[in-house]
N, C-alpha and C positions, 0 to 999 in steps of 0.2 A: 504494500500500500504506500502511496506517495502522500506527502504533506506539502502544503503551500504555506509559508510563514511570512507574515508582514510584521515588521517591527518599526513602530514609530515613524510613519511617513509624515514629515513635518512640512506642511505647505509653505509656510512663511520662510523657513530657513532655505529651502531649495529655490523658492521663487526669487528671493533676494539675490542669489548667486547665479541666476540664469542657468541652472544645471539641466533643465529639460524644457521641452515644449509641452506646456500644461495639458492641452487636450489629448495629444498623443500618449503622454504618460498615463493619464487616468483611463483612457480607453484601453490601453494595454493591461493595466491593473485589473480593470473590471472584466475584461475578456478572460484573463487567467483565473479569476475567482469563479466566473461562470463555468468555465471548462472543468475546474476541479470539483465544483459542486455537482455537476452532471455526471462525473465519473465516480462519485461516492468516495472521493479522497478527502482527507482532512484539510480544513482551512483554519489556520491559527493566527489570530490577530492580537498584537500587543500594542497598547496605546499608552504613551506617557502622558501624565497630567502635570503640566508646568505652566504657570501663568506667563512666563517669559517666552514660551514657544508659541 
């Protein structure tokens, strides 16, 4: 069984540094989540809670 793990995708930190094209990045993430959900694989999300982020 495969697992897809997302750890703390920080919109503001990556947006400030121009590290990705926002629409393409989130379309890719959403597509991967959908594919893994449909294949009965595990999706693991870890979100940080920090007022500065």
